[in-house]
VEXDREN-2710 file (C-alpha; in Angstrom, 1 decimal):
% VEXDREN-2710
k/r/px/py/pz
1/MET/0.0/0.0/0.0
2/SER/1.2/3.6/-0.6
3/LEU/1.8/5.5/2.6
4/ASP/-0.1/8.7/3.1
5/PRO/2.5/11.5/3.6
6/ALA/0.9/12.7/6.9
7/LEU/1.0/9.2/8.3
8/ARG/4.7/8.8/7.1
9/SER/5.4/12.0/9.0
10/ARG/3.8/10.7/12.1
11/ILE/5.9/7.5/12.1
12/GLU/9.1/9.4/11.3
13/SER/8.4/11.8/14.1
14/LEU/8.0/8.9/16.5
15/LEU/11.3/7.3/15.3
16/GLN/13.2/10.6/15.5
17/SER/12.0/11.4/19.0
18/ASN/12.9/8.0/20.5
19/ARG/16.0/5.9/20.0
20/VAL/14.1/2.6/20.6
21/VAL/10.5/2.1/19.5
22/LEU/8.5/-1.0/19.7
23/PHE/5.3/-1.2/17.7
24/MET/3.3/-3.9/19.5
25/LYS/-0.1/-5.1/20.4
26/GLY/-1.1/-3.9/23.8
27/GLN/1.0/-2.3/26.5
28/PRO/4.3/-3.5/27.9
29/ASN/2.7/-4.4/31.2
30/MET/-0.1/-6.2/29.4
31/PRO/0.8/-7.4/25.9
32/GLN/-2.1/-8.6/23.8
33/CYS/-0.3/-11.3/21.9
34/GLY/2.5/-13.8/22.6
35/PHE/4.8/-12.4/20.0
36/SER/4.6/-8.9/21.5
37/ALA/5.1/-10.4/25.0
38/LYS/8.4/-12.0/23.8
39/ALA/9.6/-8.7/22.4
40/VAL/8.8/-6.9/25.6
41/GLY/10.5/-9.6/27.6
42/ALA/13.7/-9.2/25.5
43/LEU/13.8/-5.4/26.0
44/SER/12.8/-5.5/29.6
45/ALA/15.6/-7.9/30.4
46/LEU/18.1/-5.3/29.1
47/ASP/16.7/-2.6/31.6
48/ILE/16.5/0.1/28.9
49/ASP/14.0/2.9/28.2
50/TYR/12.0/2.5/25.1
51/ALA/8.9/3.9/23.5
52/HIS/6.0/1.7/22.6
53/VAL/3.1/2.2/20.2
54/ASN/-0.1/0.1/20.8
55/VAL/-1.2/-0.6/17.2
56/LEU/-4.5/-2.0/18.5
57/ALA/-5.4/1.6/19.5
58/ASP/-4.3/3.1/16.2
59/GLN/-5.5/1.4/13.1
60/GLU/-3.6/3.9/10.8
61/ILE/-0.3/3.1/12.5
62/ARG/-1.1/-0.6/12.6
63/GLU/-1.4/-0.8/8.8
64/GLY/1.0/2.1/8.1
65/ILE/4.0/0.7/9.9
66/LYS/3.8/-2.5/7.8
67/ALA/4.1/-0.4/4.7
68/TYR/6.7/1.9/6.1
69/GLY/9.2/-0.8/6.8
70/ASP/7.9/-3.3/4.2
71/TRP/7.4/-5.7/7.1
72/PRO/4.1/-7.6/7.3
73/THR/3.7/-8.5/11.0
74/ILE/3.6/-7.0/14.5
75/PRO/5.6/-6.5/16.7
76/GLN/8.3/-4.4/15.0
77/LEU/11.3/-3.0/16.7
78/TYR/13.1/0.1/15.5
79/ILE/16.5/1.3/16.8
80/ASP/18.0/4.6/15.7
81/GLY/15.3/4.8/13.1
82/GLU/16.1/1.5/11.5
83/LEU/13.9/-1.6/11.5
84/VAL/15.5/-4.4/13.4
85/GLY/12.7/-7.0/12.8
86/GLY/9.9/-8.9/14.4
87/SER/9.6/-11.2/17.4
88/ASP/11.8/-14.1/16.0
89/ILE/14.7/-11.8/15.1
90/ILE/14.4/-9.9/18.4
91/GLU/14.6/-13.3/20.3
92/GLN/17.5/-14.5/18.2
93/MET/19.5/-11.3/18.7
94/SER/18.7/-11.4/22.4
95/ASN/19.9/-15.0/22.7
96/SER/23.1/-14.3/20.8
97/GLY/23.9/-11.1/22.8
98/GLU/23.7/-9.0/19.6
99/LEU/20.7/-7.0/20.9
100/ALA/22.6/-5.8/24.0
101/SER/25.6/-5.0/21.8
102/LEU/23.5/-3.0/19.4
103/LEU/22.0/-1.0/22.3
104/GLY/25.3/-0.5/24.0
105/VAL/24.4/-2.1/27.3
106/ALA/25.8/-5.0/29.3
107/ALA/24.6/-8.4/28.4
108/PRO/22.1/-9.7/30.9
109/ASP/22.5/-12.7/33.0
110/ARG/21.9/-15.8/30.9
111/SER/22.2/-18.4/33.5
112/PRO/19.9/-21.4/32.9
113/PRO/17.0/-21.6/35.4
114/ALA/17.0/-24.5/37.9
115/ILE/14.1/-26.7/36.9
116/THR/12.7/-30.0/38.0
117/VAL/10.9/-32.3/35.5
118/THR/9.3/-35.3/37.2
119/PRO/9.7/-38.8/35.7
120/ALA/6.1/-38.8/34.5
121/ALA/6.4/-35.4/32.9
122/ALA/9.8/-36.4/31.4
123/GLU/8.2/-39.3/29.6
124/MET/5.5/-37.2/28.0
125/LEU/7.8/-34.3/27.1
126/SER/10.4/-36.7/25.6
127/ASN/7.7/-38.1/23.4
128/ALA/6.6/-34.6/22.3
129/ALA/10.2/-33.7/21.5
130/ALA/10.6/-36.8/19.4
131/ASP/7.5/-35.9/17.4
132/ALA/9.2/-32.6/16.5
133/GLY/11.7/-34.6/14.5
134/PRO/15.3/-33.7/13.8
135/GLY/16.2/-30.1/14.7
136/GLY/13.2/-29.8/17.0
137/ALA/13.2/-28.6/20.6
138/LEU/10.9/-28.0/23.5
139/SER/10.4/-24.3/24.4
140/LEU/8.7/-22.9/27.4
141/SER/7.6/-19.3/27.7
142/ILE/6.2/-17.7/30.8
143/ASN/4.6/-14.3/30.3
144/ALA/4.4/-11.4/32.6
145/GLN/1.2/-12.9/34.2
146/PHE/3.2/-16.1/34.8
147/GLN/1.1/-18.1/32.5
148/PRO/3.2/-20.9/30.9
149/ASN/3.1/-22.0/27.3
150/PHE/4.9/-25.1/25.9
151/GLN/5.7/-25.1/22.2
152/LEU/7.8/-27.1/19.8
153/ALA/10.6/-24.9/18.3
154/GLN/13.8/-25.1/16.3
155/TYR/16.8/-26.2/18.3
156/ASP/18.9/-23.2/19.1
157/ALA/22.4/-23.8/20.4
158/ASN/22.5/-20.1/21.7
159/ALA/19.2/-20.3/23.6
160/ILE/19.1/-20.4/27.4
161/ALA/18.4/-24.1/28.1
162/ALA/17.9/-26.2/31.2
163/GLU/17.8/-30.0/31.5
164/SER/16.2/-32.3/34.0
165/ASN/15.6/-36.0/33.8
166/GLY/16.9/-36.1/30.3
167/VAL/14.6/-33.3/29.0
168/ARG/16.1/-30.2/27.6
169/ILE/13.9/-27.0/27.5
170/GLN/14.7/-23.7/25.8
171/PHE/13.7/-20.4/27.3
172/ASP/13.7/-16.8/26.2
173/LEU/15.5/-14.4/28.6
174/ALA/12.5/-13.1/30.5
175/SER/11.0/-16.6/30.8
176/ALA/14.3/-18.0/32.1
177/ARG/14.2/-15.6/35.1
178/ARG/10.5/-16.4/35.8
179/ALA/11.1/-20.1/35.5
180/ASP/13.8/-20.5/38.2
181/GLY/12.8/-23.1/40.6
182/ILE/9.7/-24.5/38.8
183/THR/8.6/-28.1/38.9
184/ILE/6.9/-29.7/35.9
185/ASP/4.7/-32.7/36.6
186/TRP/2.2/-34.8/34.7
187/VAL/-1.1/-35.2/36.5
188/ASP/-4.1/-37.4/35.9
189/ASP/-6.5/-36.6/38.7
190/ILE/-9.5/-34.5/39.6
191/ARG/-7.8/-31.5/38.0
192/GLY/-7.7/-33.4/34.6
193/LYS/-4.9/-34.8/32.6
194/GLY/-1.9/-32.8/31.5
195/LEU/1.2/-31.0/32.5
196/ALA/1.1/-29.1/35.8
197/ILE/3.7/-26.4/36.5
198/ASP/4.3/-25.3/40.1
199/ASN/6.1/-21.9/39.9
200/PRO/7.2/-20.4/43.2
201/ASN/7.8/-17.0/41.5
202/ALA/4.2/-16.5/40.5
203/PRO/2.3/-13.8/42.4
204/LYS/-0.2/-15.2/45.0
205/PRO/-3.8/-15.3/43.7
206/VAL/-6.0/-12.5/44.7
207/GLN/-7.3/-13.2/48.2
208/ALA/-10.9/-12.5/49.4
209/LEU/-11.0/-10.2/52.4
210/ALA/-14.1/-9.8/54.6
211/PRO/-15.3/-6.2/54.9
212/ALA/-14.7/-6.1/58.6
213/ASP/-11.2/-7.4/58.3
214/ALA/-10.5/-4.9/55.5
215/GLY/-11.6/-2.1/57.7
216/ALA/-9.6/-3.2/60.7
217/ARG/-6.5/-3.7/58.7
218/ALA/-6.8/-0.4/56.9
219/ALA/-7.3/1.4/60.2
220/ALA/-4.2/-0.3/61.6
221/GLY/-2.2/0.8/58.5
222/GLU/-1.6/-2.9/57.5
223/VAL/-3.2/-2.5/54.1
224/ILE/-4.0/0.3/51.6
225/LEU/-7.7/0.3/50.8
226/VAL/-8.4/1.3/47.3
227/ASP/-12.0/2.3/46.4
228/VAL/-12.3/1.9/42.6
229/ARG/-15.7/3.5/42.4
230/PRO/-16.1/7.0/40.8
231/GLU/-16.5/9.9/43.1
232/GLU/-20.3/10.1/42.8
233/GLU/-20.6/6.5/44.0
234/ARG/-18.2/6.9/46.9
235/ALA/-20.4/9.8/48.1
236/LEU/-23.4/7.5/48.2
237/ALA/-21.8/5.0/50.5
238/PRO/-18.4/6.2/51.8
239/ALA/-16.1/3.6/53.4
240/PRO/-15.7/4.2/57.2
241/VAL/-11.9/4.3/56.9
242/PRO/-9.5/6.2/54.8
243/VAL/-9.2/5.0/51.2
244/ARG/-7.2/5.8/48.1
245/SER/-8.9/6.1/44.7
246/PHE/-8.1/6.1/41.0
247/ASP/-9.0/9.8/40.6
248/GLY/-6.5/12.0/38.9
249/ASN/-3.1/10.3/39.0
250/GLY/-4.2/8.0/41.8
251/ARG/-3.8/4.8/39.8
252/ALA/-0.4/5.8/38.5
253/ALA/0.7/6.6/42.1
254/LEU/-0.5/3.1/43.3
255/GLU/1.3/1.4/40.4
256/ALA/4.5/3.1/41.5
257/LEU/4.4/1.6/45.0
258/PRO/6.7/-1.3/45.9
259/LYS/5.4/-4.6/44.5
260/ASP/5.0/-6.1/48.0
261/THR/2.7/-3.4/49.2
262/ALA/-0.5/-4.8/50.7
263/LEU/-3.5/-3.5/48.6
264/ALA/-7.2/-4.3/49.2
265/PHE/-9.7/-3.2/46.4
266/LEU/-13.3/-2.1/47.1
267/CYS/-16.4/-1.4/45.1
268/ARG/-20.1/-1.7/45.4
269/SER/-20.5/-5.4/45.2
270/GLY/-17.0/-6.8/44.5
271/GLY/-17.0/-7.2/40.7
272/ARG/-15.1/-4.1/39.6
273/SER/-12.7/-4.4/42.6
274/GLN/-11.9/-8.0/41.7
275/GLN/-11.0/-6.9/38.2
276/ALA/-8.8/-4.1/39.5
277/ALA/-7.1/-6.5/41.9
278/GLU/-6.3/-8.9/39.1
279/GLU/-4.9/-6.1/37.0
280/PHE/-2.5/-5.1/39.9
281/ARG/-1.6/-8.8/40.4
282/ALA/-0.7/-8.9/36.7
283/LEU/1.6/-5.9/37.3
284/GLY/3.5/-8.0/39.7
285/PHE/2.0/-6.9/43.1
286/THR/2.2/-9.9/45.4
287/ASN/-0.1/-9.0/48.3
288/VAL/-3.5/-8.2/46.7
289/SER/-7.0/-8.6/48.1
290/ASN/-10.6/-8.0/47.1
291/VAL/-13.2/-6.9/49.6
292/ALA/-15.7/-9.6/49.2
293/GLY/-19.2/-8.2/48.5
294/GLY/-18.1/-4.6/48.5
295/THR/-19.8/-1.8/50.4
296/ASN/-23.2/-3.5/50.2
297/ALA/-21.7/-6.5/52.2
298/TRP/-19.9/-4.1/54.5
299/ALA/-23.3/-2.4/55.2
300/ASP/-24.6/-5.7/56.7
301/VAL/-22.0/-5.4/59.6
302/ASP/-21.7/-1.6/59.8
303/PRO/-25.1/0.3/59.7
304/SER/-23.2/3.6/59.0
305/ILE/-22.7/2.5/55.5
306/SER/-25.7/2.8/53.0
307/LYS/-26.7/0.3/50.5
308/TYR/-27.4/1.5/46.9
END
């Protein structure tokens, strides 16, 4: 497709204003496709500042960047105004150390993670690797939400790889750090049949917190209570203890807190607060709770709170 001059100017302005630009699907803290997640992981592991463009939010850029660099897929990485490539090339350059060299930063720690593959899982994984044929390999990626994904890939001598019970598994850089200490098992029980991965690095699930407990802990300074309702709703049924909100830059301030900060989220009935709690858990917060039933449940034990 021919590129509209105004759109070309927009893209060139982005590239001139930022040394490193990643055109991706989603945001770095919440990629919307696995390929974008891999690209984010490679850049994040180098601890560099980079600009990003969410092409899902800009259809013009989504199509225009493909024409601009004559590259048909997303993500795309540009450094110093030059197209580096997509997810596979970024991963290969990350594994070889070429990406760190290009950016002028120290190569990251590429130590293989310590993993345990049980005998039952080793049998199943070995069969899968054999099915891949010559040159095939097992690859395990673990995204920022610590969701694992096994795939068959090409054997890469430069990849970060760990072995247990005769099974070799390749990792991208970010996944290697998230995988340290995992146990891979094969289960056939009430949970179903398949691989089960126990990852000690994964954030704890969002915990349900009773309203009275939330109030007591917030009053004692043991947890920050975050009311996700808009101002007009908070006025209808104010929480009886101090709260933080998402108003203004409130959310950004909360996201900047240390990841071990205890946070409890509150809304009218528990649905919106559960969603917010899951979002903060995905950002890496490790002590996140949801006030079960919201202010309506709280009103059952504290008559000073109105139901609405």
